[in-house]
C-alpha positions, 0 to 999 in steps of 0.5 A: 036250179033255174034262175028267174031270168031263165024262167022269164026268158023261157016264158017269153020264148014260149009266148013267141015274144022273142025269137031265137036270136033275141034269146041268144042276145039276151043270154049274152047280155046277161053273161056280160052283166054277171061278169062285171066286177064290183069295183067297176060298177062302183067306179061307173056309179061314182062317175055318174054321180059326178056328172049329175052334179055338174049338170045342175 
């Protein structure tokens, strides 16, 4: 099954909006995003909320 992201990437490549290097970079970023641990996301989110409170 092809994901929506892969379909979008293929469409963008077909439309010549992205070259092969852009597509490869996007795939690497997607892999990194999908490999992030849920606990790490929560930690970053909590830290961001604390920073936002301090800046007001």
